[in-house]
MARLO-697846 format. One line per 8 residues: number of its first residue (from 1); their letters; for each residue x, y, z of N, C-alpha, C. Coordinates in steps of 0.1 Angstrom, whole numbers. Atoms other than C-alpha are relative to their C-alpha. Layout:
N
NUM> a> X:Y:Z:X:Y:Z:X:Y:Z  ...;
END
This chain:
255
1> xxxxxxxx> -1:-14:-1:282:-111:194:-8:5:13  6:-4:-13:275:-94:228:-11:10:-3  12:-9:1:242:-77:233:4:14:4  -2:-14:-4:241:-39:235:-14:7:-3  12:-7:2:214:-13:236:3:12:-9  -1:-11:9:208:13:209:-11:9:1  11:-10:1:188:44:204:-4:2:-14  4:-1:14:167:47:173:-11:10:-2;
9> xxxxxxxx> 12:-9:4:142:70:155:-9:-8:-9  9:8:8:111:54:141:-9:9:-7  10:-7:9:91:68:112:-11:-10:-4  11:10:1:58:49:114:-12:5:-6  13:-4:6:27:50:92:-11:-2:10  11:1:-9:-3:58:113:-13:3:-8  12:-2:7:-38:55:99:-12:-6:8  10:5:-9:-70:52:119:-9:-11:-6;
17> xxxxxxxx> 7:11:6:-89:31:94:1:2:-15  -1:0:14:-93:24:57:-5:13:-7  5:-12:6:-112:56:51:8:12:3  -8:-12:-5:-89:80:70:13:2:-9  -13:-3:7:-59:97:55:11:-2:10  -11:4:-9:-27:83:70:12:10:-2  -12:-9:0:6:100:77:12:-7:8  -11:5:-7:41:92:89:2:8:13;
25> xxxxxxxx> -3:-6:-13:47:99:126:13:-4:5  -14:3:-5:81:101:144:0:-3:15  -1:4:-14:90:84:176:15:-3:3  -13:3:-5:122:83:196:-1:-12:10  0:11:-9:130:50:213:14:-3:4  -14:2:-6:160:45:236:1:-14:7  -3:13:-7:177:14:251:-7:-12:-6  5:12:7:166:-11:225:11:-10:0;
33> xxxxxxxx> -10:11:0:184:-44:230:2:-5:-14  -3:6:14:201:-57:198:-4:-14:0  4:14:0:190:-92:209:-15:-1:-2  14:0:1:153:-82:207:-4:-1:-15  6:1:13:132:-90:176:-6:14:-4  6:-13:4:117:-62:155:-14:2:6  13:-1:-6:83:-70:169:1:3:15  -2:-4:-15:96:-69:205:3:14:1;
41> xxxxxxxx> -3:-14:0:110:-35:197:-13:8:-1  12:-7:1:75:-24:186:-9:-2:13  7:2:-13:61:-39:218:5:11:10  -6:-10:-9:86:-17:237:-5:14:-3  6:-13:4:74:13:217:-14:2:5  14:-1:-5:38:6:225:-1:2:15  0:-2:-15:46:3:262:3:15:3  -4:-14:-2:62:37:260:-12:9:-4;
49> xxxxxxxx> 11:-8:4:32:52:241:-11:-1:10  11:2:-10:7:37:266:3:8:13  -4:-8:-12:27:52:295:-1:15:-2  2:-14:3:24:85:278:-14:4:-4  15:-1:3:-14:80:274:-2:3:-15  2:-1:14:-10:78:236:-5:-13:-6  5:12:7:-26:54:211:12:-9:-5  -11:9:4:-3:23:206:-1:-2:-15;
57> xxxxxxxx> 0:3:14:7:13:171:-6:-14:-3  6:12:3:-15:-14:156:9:-8:-11  -7:8:10:5:-42:139:-4:-15:2  5:14:0:-3:-78:130:11:-10:4  -10:11:-4:14:-109:145:-8:-11:6  6:12:-7:6:-144:158:10:-9:6  -9:10:-6:31:-171:161:14:5:3  -14:-6:-2:63:-150:159:11:-10:-1;
65> xxxxxxxx> -10:10:3:81:-180:146:2:-2:-15  -2:0:14:81:-172:109:-8:-10:-8  9:10:6:52:-196:101:-13:6:-5  14:-4:2:19:-177:102:-1:10:-12  0:-10:11:29:-149:77:-8:13:3  8:-12:-3:10:-122:96:8:13:2  -8:-12:-3:39:-99:104:5:8:-12  -3:-6:13:37:-80:72:3:15:1;
73> xxxxxxxx> -5:-14:-2:58:-48:75:10:3:-11  -9:-5:10:76:-28:49:10:9:7  -9:-6:-9:108:-17:66:12:6:-8  -10:-6:8:132:8:51:0:-4:-15  1:3:15:119:1:16:1:-14:-4  -1:14:4:120:-37:18:-10:-8:8  10:9:-7:94:-63:27:7:-8:10  -6:7:-12:102:-78:61:13:5:4;
81> xxxxxxxx> -13:-6:-5:133:-56:64:12:-4:-8  -13:1:8:170:-57:54:5:-14:-2  -6:13:2:177:-94:58:-9:-8:-10  7:8:10:167:-121:33:-4:-13:6  4:13:-4:148:-153:38:-6:-1:14  6:0:-13:131:-142:70:-13:9:0  11:-9:-2:98:-127:81:3:11:10  -3:-12:-9:95:-95:102:3:-5:14;
89> xxxxxxxx> -2:5:-14:93:-115:135:13:-6:2  -13:7:-1:126:-132:127:11:11:-2  -10:-11:1:143:-98:121:4:5:14  -5:-5:-13:165:-87:150:6:14:-1  -5:-14:-1:176:-53:161:15:2:-2  -14:-1:3:212:-62:156:3:3:-15  -1:-4:14:205:-55:119:1:15:-1  0:-15:1:204:-18:128:11:6:9;
97> xxxxxxxx> -11:-7:-8:229:7:143:-6:10:9  4:-10:-9:227:31:171:-1:13:-8  2:-13:7:212:64:159:-8:-2:-14  7:2:12:195:48:129:-15:5:0  14:-4:2:162:61:115:-6:-11:-8  7:11:7:138:33:105:-14:3:-4  13:-3:5:108:37:83:-8:-13:0  8:12:-1:80:12:89:-14:4:-6;
105> xxxxxxxx> 12:-2:7:50:10:66:-8:-13:-2  7:12:3:22:-14:58:2:-4:-14  -1:4:14:20:-34:26:-8:10:-8  7:-9:8:10:-12:-3:-6:-7:-12  7:7:11:-16:-28:-26:-15:3:0  14:-2:1:-51:-21:-38:-7:-12:6  7:13:-5:-60:-57:-29:3:-2:15  -3:1:-14:-45:-52:6:-4:13:7;
113> xxxxxxxx> 4:-13:-6:-65:-22:21:5:0:14  -4:-2:-13:-52:-8:53:-12:0:10  10:1:-11:-73:-17:84:3:11:10  -4:-10:-10:-54:4:109:16:0:1  -14:-2:-2:-18:17:111:8:-10:-10  -8:10:8:4:-13:99:-7:-13:-3  8:12:2:-24:-38:97:-8:1:-13  8:0:13:-38:-47:62:-9:-12:-1;
121> xxxxxxxx> 10:10:2:-67:-68:51:5:-9:-12  -5:9:10:-53:-99:33:-10:-11:-3  10:10:3:-85:-118:30:-2:-3:-15  0:3:15:-82:-116:-8:8:-13:-2  -7:13:1:-56:-144:-4:-9:-12:3  8:11:-4:-81:-165:14:-11:-3:-10  11:3:11:-108:-160:-13:6:-7:-12  -6:7:11:-83:-171:-39:2:-15:3;
129> xxxxxxxx> -2:14:-4:-75:-203:-20:-14:-7:1  14:6:0:-113:-209:-15:-5:-3:-14  4:2:14:-117:-206:-52:5:-14:-6  -5:13:6:-96:-238:-58:12:-6:7  -12:5:-7:-67:-243:-34:-3:-11:10  3:11:-8:-79:-276:-21:-2:-12:-9  3:13:7:-84:-313:-31:-13:-6:6  12:6:-5:-119:-328:-28:2:-15:0;
137> xxxxxxxx> -2:14:-1:-117:-363:-15:-12:-6:8  11:7:-7:-145:-387:-6:6:-8:11  -6:7:-12:-135:-399:29:-9:-11:5  9:11:-5:-164:-424:33:7:-13:-4  -5:13:2:-155:-460:35:14:-2:6  -14:3:-5:-120:-475:41:10:10:-3  -10:-10:3:-91:-452:44:10:-6:-10  -10:4:11:-67:-454:14:14:1:6;
145> xxxxxxxx> -14:0:-5:-31:-463:22:7:12:-6  -7:-12:5:-8:-433:19:9:-3:-12  -9:3:11:15:-451:-5:-7:-7:-12  7:6:11:-13:-463:-28:2:7:-14  -3:-7:12:-4:-436:-53:14:5:1  -15:-4:-1:34:-435:-57:2:14:-6  -4:-14:4:48:-400:-61:15:0:-1  -14:-1:1:83:-395:-75:6:10:10;
153> xxxxxxxx> -6:-9:-10:106:-379:-49:2:14:-5  -3:-13:6:115:-351:-73:-13:9:0  13:-7:0:78:-341:-77:-4:3:14  4:-3:-13:71:-345:-40:8:11:7  -8:-11:-5:100:-322:-31:-4:13:-5  4:-13:6:89:-295:-55:-14:4:5  13:-3:-6:53:-298:-42:2:5:14  -3:-5:-13:66:-294:-7:5:14:1;
161> xxxxxxxx> -6:-14:1:87:-264:-16:-11:10:-3  11:-10:3:56:-247:-31:-9:1:11  9:-1:-11:35:-256:-1:6:8:12  -6:-7:-11:60:-238:21:-4:15:0  5:-14:1:44:-205:10:-10:3:12  8:-3:-11:29:-189:41:-10:12:-2  10:-10:3:8:-163:23:2:14:7  -3:-12:-7:25:-133:39:-3:12:-8;
169> xxxxxxxx> 3:-11:9:20:-111:9:13:9:-4  -13:-8:3:57:-99:6:2:1:-15  -2:0:15:56:-109:-31:-8:12:-6  9:-10:5:27:-85:-37:5:14:4  -5:-13:-5:42:-57:-16:13:4:-8  -12:-3:6:75:-60:-34:-1:3:-15  2:-1:15:62:-63:-70:-5:14:-4  3:-13:5:60:-30:-89:-14:0:-5;
177> xxxxxxxx> 13:1:5:27:-42:-103:-10:-5:10  9:6:-10:12:-56:-71:-5:-13:-4  4:13:5:11:-90:-86:0:-11:11  1:11:-10:0:-121:-66:3:-13:-7  -2:12:8:12:-146:-92:9:-10:7  -9:10:-7:40:-161:-70:-8:-7:10  9:7:-10:14:-168:-43:-9:-10:-7  10:9:7:-12:-182:-67:8:-12:-7;
185> xxxxxxxx> -8:10:6:15:-201:-86:4:-11:10  -4:10:-10:27:-218:-54:-12:-8:4  11:8:-5:-8:-228:-43:-5:-9:-11  4:9:11:-16:-242:-78:10:-11:-1  -11:10:2:18:-260:-80:0:-11:10  -1:10:-10:16:-278:-47:-10:-11:-3  10:10:4:-14:-297:-61:3:-6:-14  -2:4:14:-5:-298:-98:11:-10:-1;
193> xxxxxxxx> -12:9:1:27:-318:-90:-4:-14:6  4:12:-6:8:-345:-72:-12:-7:-7  12:7:7:-16:-372:-86:-13:3:6  13:-3:-7:-42:-363:-60:-6:13:-5  4:-13:5:-44:-328:-75:-4:1:-14  2:-1:14:-47:-337:-111:-15:-1:-4  15:2:3:-85:-346:-110:-6:14:-2  6:-14:1:-94:-309:-104:9:10:-5;
201> xxxxxxxx> -10:-10:4:-64:-293:-120:-5:11:-9  5:-10:9:-82:-275:-148:-9:10:7  10:-9:-7:-110:-261:-126:8:8:10  -7:-8:-10:-85:-251:-100:8:12:-6  -7:-11:7:-63:-231:-124:-9:11:-4  9:-10:5:-92:-213:-140:-6:8:11  7:-7:-10:-110:-205:-108:10:9:9  -9:-8:-8:-79:-193:-88:5:12:-8;
209> xxxxxxxx> -5:-12:8:-66:-171:-116:-11:10:-2  12:-9:2:-101:-157:-122:-2:8:13  2:-7:-12:-104:-148:-85:11:10:3  -11:-9:-1:-69:-133:-85:-3:13:-8  3:-12:9:-80:-109:-113:-12:8:7  11:-7:-7:-113:-101:-94:5:8:12  -5:-7:-12:-93:-91:-63:8:13:-4  -6:-12:4:-75:-65:-83:16:0:0;
217> xxxxxxxx> -15:1:1:-39:-78:-83:5:3:-14  -6:-3:13:-16:-67:-111:6:-12:-7  -6:11:8:1:-88:-138:15:-1:3  -14:3:-1:35:-103:-137:8:4:-12  -9:-4:11:63:-88:-158:14:-6:2  -12:8:-2:90:-112:-146:12:7:4  -12:-7:-6:113:-88:-127:6:-8:10  -6:10:-9:118:-115:-101:1:6:14;
225> xxxxxxxx> -1:-5:-13:116:-92:-71:-8:-8:11  8:8:-9:89:-114:-55:8:-12:5  -8:11:-4:113:-144:-54:11:4:9  -11:-5:-8:141:-123:-39:-5:3:14  5:-4:-13:120:-110:-11:-9:-10:8  9:10:-6:99:-141:-4:8:-7:12  -7:6:-12:108:-153:32:2:-15:-1  -1:14:1:104:-189:21:7:-5:-13;
233> xxxxxxxx> -8:3:12:123:-187:-12:-8:-7:-10  9:6:10:93:-197:-34:6:4:-14  -6:-2:13:107:-201:-69:-10:5:-11  7:-6:11:96:-182:-100:-6:-11:-9  5:11:8:91:-216:-117:-14:-3:3  14:2:-3:58:-218:-99:-9:9:-8  8:-8:8:45:-189:-119:0:-6:-14  0:7:13:56:-207:-151:-10:-12:0;
241> xxxxxxxx> 8:12:-1:38:-238:-140:-15:4:1  14:-5:-1:6:-218:-131:-4:4:-14  3:-4:13:7:-203:-166:-3:-12:-9  2:13:8:10:-238:-182:-13:-6:4  12:6:-5:-18:-251:-160:-12:8:-5  12:-8:4:-41:-222:-169:-2:-1:-15  1:1:14:-33:-224:-206:-6:-13:-4  5:13:2:-39:-261:-206:-15:-1:3;
249> xxxxxxx> 14:0:-4:-72:-256:-188:-9:7:-10  8:-8:10:-84:-229:-213:-1:-8:-13  1:7:13:-75:-250:-243:-9:-12:1  9:12:-2:-92:-281:-228:-15:4:0  14:-4:-1:-124:-262:-222:-6:5:-13  4:-4:13:-125:-250:-258:-1:-12:-10  1:12:9:-122:-285:-273:-14:-6:0;
END
């Protein structure tokens, strides 16, 4: 498809800080290449704002390759925009038409407070991972061969699929309850499926679920919106596995 330029209207959430009251502001942007990514379009907008001596729009990004999970934007009512299986940085302006009005907002969640404009604080995810999203291994002495603990390919594949979660928060932003159970389920599953993760399985499940509740995330009601909007296609079965791991840990601690 040949490249062309389009003119668009942007309705963007602006908020100075977490304490300030935010509002939607309107911007006209012309000659946007349909080959440009959504973030490149925002770069173009910011160049225009700077040339007009106006405050540029703050938005998060890093790798711009769909890996880091930082480009968390709610676009026209959908996490990461109208396409499926992609992050915002992988969304291109060919998905929009000339004359379109595009609404751009930050993630909406009590556990993801707005820092500025479109940037939210997602350190709650980091604290959940610190609570148990790791494997403690004594590395002193001789290195253990990688194949000393055989892992069935089926389990290895499922663990790898769970580990593909990039922690972008689209599941939380999409869920009507603001639940983080798909994220937590994925982080628990990637270890629960491997023999190296079984030693700390009970403690991991209890600690990570407890930290999730402390952070203020909502409960899961199995609507499945999180799986649909997840850019990495993380399966709902990880939530079921997390529930089994947590229940097993609770029962084991009461025995």
